[in-house]
C-alpha beads as a LAMMPS data file, in Angstrom:
LAMMPS data file: protein, C-alpha beads

60 atoms
59 bonds

1 atom types
1 bond types

-500.0 500.0 xlo xhi
-500.0 500.0 ylo yhi
-500.0 500.0 zlo zhi

Masses

1 110.0

Atoms # bond

1 1 1 28.018 -87.642 -107.373
2 1 1 29.265 -85.126 -109.845
3 1 1 28.766 -85.647 -113.422
4 1 1 31.640 -85.762 -115.954
5 1 1 33.051 -82.389 -117.131
6 1 1 33.635 -81.466 -120.626
7 1 1 37.097 -80.813 -121.738
8 1 1 36.587 -77.255 -122.580
9 1 1 35.408 -76.687 -119.044
10 1 1 38.648 -78.090 -117.554
11 1 1 40.739 -76.002 -119.821
12 1 1 38.781 -72.973 -118.991
13 1 1 39.237 -73.537 -115.308
14 1 1 42.911 -74.312 -115.735
15 1 1 43.498 -71.107 -117.813
16 1 1 41.605 -69.187 -115.138
17 1 1 43.705 -70.812 -112.458
18 1 1 46.869 -69.877 -114.331
19 1 1 45.823 -66.262 -114.795
20 1 1 45.106 -65.897 -110.989
21 1 1 48.341 -67.507 -110.213
22 1 1 50.400 -65.125 -112.404
23 1 1 48.345 -62.177 -110.990
24 1 1 49.294 -63.383 -107.568
25 1 1 52.900 -63.659 -108.307
26 1 1 53.085 -60.178 -109.744
27 1 1 51.372 -58.774 -106.874
28 1 1 53.893 -60.526 -104.445
29 1 1 56.769 -59.494 -106.598
30 1 1 55.717 -55.719 -106.364
31 1 1 54.934 -55.882 -102.630
32 1 1 57.787 -54.616 -100.584
33 1 1 58.984 -51.779 -98.616
34 1 1 58.722 -48.487 -100.461
35 1 1 61.270 -46.343 -98.561
36 1 1 64.830 -47.059 -98.803
37 1 1 65.989 -45.410 -95.529
38 1 1 67.895 -48.340 -94.182
39 1 1 69.576 -49.395 -97.315
40 1 1 73.019 -47.896 -98.298
41 1 1 73.366 -45.256 -100.683
42 1 1 74.753 -46.145 -104.281
43 1 1 78.387 -45.374 -104.729
44 1 1 79.215 -42.328 -106.708
45 1 1 80.349 -42.880 -110.271
46 1 1 83.934 -41.623 -109.554
47 1 1 84.557 -44.410 -106.890
48 1 1 83.951 -47.193 -109.424
49 1 1 86.747 -49.166 -110.998
50 1 1 88.498 -47.775 -113.923
51 1 1 87.437 -49.011 -117.310
52 1 1 89.865 -50.638 -119.800
53 1 1 89.998 -47.172 -121.788
54 1 1 91.284 -45.509 -118.613
55 1 1 93.912 -48.153 -118.068
56 1 1 95.069 -47.870 -121.667
57 1 1 95.472 -44.179 -121.362
58 1 1 97.484 -44.405 -118.213
59 1 1 99.872 -46.833 -119.839
60 1 1 100.878 -44.432 -122.453

Bonds

1 1 1 2
2 1 2 3
3 1 3 4
4 1 4 5
5 1 5 6
6 1 6 7
7 1 7 8
8 1 8 9
9 1 9 10
10 1 10 11
11 1 11 12
12 1 12 13
13 1 13 14
14 1 14 15
15 1 15 16
16 1 16 17
17 1 17 18
18 1 18 19
19 1 19 20
20 1 20 21
21 1 21 22
22 1 22 23
23 1 23 24
24 1 24 25
25 1 25 26
26 1 26 27
27 1 27 28
28 1 28 29
29 1 29 30
30 1 30 31
31 1 31 32
32 1 32 33
33 1 33 34
34 1 34 35
35 1 35 36
36 1 36 37
37 1 37 38
38 1 38 39
39 1 39 40
40 1 40 41
41 1 41 42
42 1 42 43
43 1 43 44
44 1 44 45
45 1 45 46
46 1 46 47
47 1 47 48
48 1 48 49
49 1 49 50
50 1 50 51
51 1 51 52
52 1 52 53
53 1 53 54
54 1 54 55
55 1 55 56
56 1 56 57
57 1 57 58
58 1 58 59
59 1 59 60
């Protein structure tokens, strides 16, 4: 049978597990396709909706 563990040991193990979990989440978030050949190209700036300044100038 295992002996009782000290509180500091439990906190140290919990901290190590938390650091490992965060590292895994960061690695998983950054893992993905690197080429964007299949994704659509971003729209050019002139094809976007007019801003409120452009609308105010058109009303004059």
